[in-house]
ZAMARGU-4260 file (C-alpha; in steps of 0.2 Angstrom, whole numbers, plus 5000, padded with zeros to 4 digits):
<rodrens>
0) 4656/5302/6076 | 4662/5285/6084 | 4667/5285/6103 | 4678/5271/6105 | 4672/5267/6123
5) 4656/5262/6116 | 4663/5251/6106 | 4672/5241/6121 | 4690/5245/6114 | 4702/5250/6127
10) 4708/5269/6123 | 4729/5267/6116 | 4743/5265/6129 | 4757/5274/6131 | 4775/5270/6127
15) 4780/5267/6143 | 4766/5255/6149 | 4769/5245/6131 | 4786/5244/6140 | 4784/5240/6157
20) 4766/5227/6155 | 4776/5213/6144 | 4790/5215/6157 | 4780/5214/6172 | 4770/5197/6161
25) 4791/5189/6158 | 4796/5194/6176 | 4781/5185/6183 | 4788/5170/6171 | 4804/5170/6176
30) 4800/5170/6196 | 4788/5155/6192 | 4801/5146/6183 | 4816/5150/6197 | 4802/5142/6210
35) 4802/5128/6199 | 4820/5126/6199 | 4821/5127/6217 | 4808/5116/6221 | 4812/5104/6208
40) 4831/5103/6210 | 4832/5105/6228 | 4815/5095/6236 | 4810/5086/6222 | 4828/5082/6216
45) 4824/5077/6200 | 4840/5078/6187 | 4830/5086/6172 | 4828/5104/6184 | 4845/5111/6177
50) 4837/5113/6161 | 4823/5123/6169 | 4837/5133/6179 | 4845/5136/6163 | 4832/5143/6155
55) 4826/5153/6168 | 4844/5161/6172 | 4847/5166/6152 | 4828/5176/6154 | 4835/5184/6170
60) 4854/5187/6160 | 4842/5191/6141 | 4829/5203/6150 | 4846/5211/6159 | 4855/5214/6144
65) 4837/5220/6136 | 4837/5235/6148 | 4852/5239/6145 | 4850/5240/6126 | 4833/5250/6129
70) 4840/5264/6138 | 4854/5265/6124 | 4843/5265/6111 | 4832/5279/6120 | 4847/5291/6123
75) 4846/5287/6142 | 4829/5292/6143 | 4828/5283/6160 | 4843/5289/6168 | 4850/5302/6158
80) 4846/5314/6173 | 4855/5305/6183 | 4873/5315/6189 | 4889/5302/6187 | 4888/5296/6206
85) 4871/5293/6209 | 4870/5286/6189 | 4888/5274/6196 | 4880/5270/6213 | 4863/5268/6211
90) 4861/5261/6192 | 4875/5254/6184 | 4883/5244/6199 | 4867/5235/6203 | 4861/5232/6187
95) 4879/5225/6183 | 4879/5215/6193 | 4862/5207/6188 | 4872/5202/6171 | 4887/5197/6180
100) 4882/5185/6193 | 4868/5176/6180 | 4883/5175/6165 | 4893/5165/6179 | 4878/5155/6183
105) 4872/5152/6167 | 4891/5146/6163 | 4889/5135/6177 | 4873/5127/6172 | 4878/5126/6154
110) 4894/5116/6163 | 4883/5103/6173 | 4872/5102/6156 | 4888/5097/6144 | 4895/5086/6160
115) 4877/5077/6160 | 4877/5074/6142 | 4895/5067/6141 | 4892/5055/6155 | 4875/5050/6146
120) 4885/5047/6131 | 4897/5039/6140 | 4883/5027/6146 | 4877/5024/6132 | 4893/5018/6123
125) 4895/5007/6135 | 4879/4999/6136 | 4879/4999/6118 | 4898/4990/6117 | 4889/4976/6130
130) 4878/4971/6118 | 4886/4969/6106 | 4900/4956/6115
</rodrens>
């Protein structure tokens, strides 16, 4: 009989661990992106920092929506045991804020990106028309 431990293979993880490990990795990546944005935008004052900030906040929003979807598709397996009050106060409100606030930040960053692109386009057209004259 083949012994899995002797082959150097790990035993299979349960489904909760399979879900939690990638989430933890994405949380670490997201945190580093947020730190990079804060440093690049507010310390280094690099104009391109907005792209990193936009990616990071989009990641925050996407992951939060994913957490809600996971609960829905597993039949509320992690939160279904709560009474309505606890569910609203301890899960829906706090996690709802993690959808509402990032949505506003994504919208603001998107507006800033579009404004920057429009400004750059206008400047490019001015330079092009000045060269033609």
